[in-house]
N, C-alpha and C positions, 0 to 999 in steps of 0.2 A: 380641865373641866369646861372652860370657856369655849374651846373649840368644839367640844361635844355638844354644848348647848346650841352653838351656831349651826352645826350640821343638823341637829334634831329639828331646830326651828325651820331650817330650809326645807327639810323633808316634809314636815307637817304643812308648811306653807304650800308646797307643791301639791299635796293631796287636797288641801282645801280649795286651791285654785282649780284643780281638775274637777272636783265635785261641782264647783260653781259653774265651770264651763259646760259640764254635762247638763246641769239644770237649765242653763240659759238657752240651750238649743232644744229644750223639751217642747217648745211650742211648734216645732217643725215648720219652718218657713218654706214657702213654695220656691222650688229651685228649677222647675221645668213645667211647661204647659204645651200641649199639642191637641189638635182637633182632627178627627177623622175626615177623609176626603169628602164624604157625603154630609158632614157636619152632625152626624148622629151622636158621636162620642167626643167627650173632652176628658183628657187624662192629665191629672196634676201629680207631680212628684214632690214630696215634702221631705225635709230632713237635712242631712249633711252629706254632700257629694264628695267632700275632700277628706283625706285621712287626717285625724287629729294629731297634734304635735305633743300632746300631754298624755301621760299614762292614765289608766283606769277610765278612759273615756271611749265611747264607741261612736262609730259613724254609721248611721242607719238611714235608709231611704224607704219611704212608704208611698203608696199610690192611693189616690182618690179618683174614682171613675164616675162620670156623669153621662146619662143617656137622655137626650132631648131636654137637657137642663135639670134633670132630676138625679140625685145622688143614687148610684147603683151599689157601690161598695166603697168603703172608706177605711183608711189606715192599714191596708194590707202591706206587710213587709216584703220588699223586693230585694233588699240587700242589707247586710249588717256585718260588722267586724270591729276589731279594736285597732290600736295604732300599729300593730304588726301586719295587719291584713290590707290588701289592696282596696283602694277607695272605688266608689261607683264610677267615677270619671276615668279611673285607670282601666276598668273592665269594658266600659262602653263609651265611645266618643262620638257615636252617631245613632240615628234612629231612622226608621222607615215604616210607613203604613203599607203592609203587603196588600191589603184591601181595606174596605171600610170597617172591618171588625177584627183585624189582626195587626197589632203593633209590634215591631221588632226593634230591640236595642242591640247594637252590634259594635264591634271594633274590627271592621274589615279593612285591611290595608293592602289592596292590590291583588288579593286572592281571586282568581277567575274560575276556579273549579278544578276537578269535579267536586260537587258538594254531597254531603250525606243527606239522607232523606228521613224526615220524621213524619210518620203516618199517625195521625191523632184521630181516634174514634170515640164518639160518645155512645157507648153501648148500653144506654139506659133509656127509660121512657121520660126522663126529665131534662129540661133545658138547663144548660150550664151558662150562667151569666158572666163568670170570670174564670179563666184558666191561665195559670202561669206555667210555661214550659221552659226549662232551663237546659241549655246545651252550652256551646261556646257563646252563642247568642242567647238572649232572653226574649221569649215571645209572650205577649199578652193577647189572649183570645177572648172575644166577647160574643155572647149569644150563640153558643154552640148548640144547635137543635138536637133533639133525640135522634139517634142512629146516624147523625151526621159524621162525615169523615173529611179530614183536612190533610193535605200534603204540604210540608214545608221543607225548604232547603236550608241546611245548616253547615257551617264550616266544619271540615273534617277534624277529628281528634286523633292523637297518636299515643301509643303505648297503653294508656288507660283512658277510656272515655267515661263520661258522667252525664246521665240524663236524670232530670228531676221534674216532677209535676205536682201541682196542688191547685185548689180552686174552690169554687162555691157554686152551688145550684141556684136557680132562680128563686126558689123558696127560702133560701138562706142557709140551707144545710151545707156544712163544710165537706170538701173533698180533701181528705188528709194527705199530707205531703208523702210522696213516694219517690225514692231515689235509688238508682242502680248504677254500679260500676261495671264496665265491660273490659275484659282484657284483650288487647290487640297484639297479637304475636308479630314479631318482625317479619315473618314470612307472609303475613296477610296484607293484602292491598285493597284499599277501598275503591270506590265509595261504599259505605255501609248503610243499611236501612234499619231503622228502629221503629217498632210498633208500640205505640202508647195508647192504651185502651182504658177508658173510664167505665168501670162496671158498678153495679149496685153495691158491691161489697168493697169497693176501692179501686185503685189504679193498678195496672200491670204494665211493665216495660220489658220488652224482649227484642232480640235480634237473631235472625236465623243463622248468621255467619259468626257471631261472637259469643263467647262464654261469659255469662254474668256471674260475678262472685260476691256481690252484695247489692 
């Protein structure tokens, strides 16, 4: 009976400690800050970049974006997982401003190409103030004007590729998350091109050479 009580107490204690740890990170401390080359945008990342060591806790990273010192969007989730999932730092160990309105987080380790191409089109009459595009890298796009088109280079994927997009219009309306898997047959050789189009009724993601199955 004594052994059972000790085991039970240990288990309960672990749960309580996990809940406490979860709550203590709830204030989302700033873990990263960067400014665009022309000093228009400042991006803050908040949350927990490391994988937790305790069960039932999560590691999430959120973004705050400022434009000319004014908050544009706040608390957008960029990454989340539990203690079995890779942490933000495991997926991205570097970053680069592609230009003054596109920020890329990456984990490029010596790959020199060829790269896949992501063609992103705002096929609406509304400006997009924030757009997150997820491939191997994660791209944050700001102030994408109506009918604008952007071409990005992304690290190639194999067997199964995954592309995801979500964001927010300037007026505050959400662009719902849309993700698609593409099957890459062993006989197919890249690089591949993906078309990511934001329409009034949502996003579409396609590739002329690959079959989408979700």
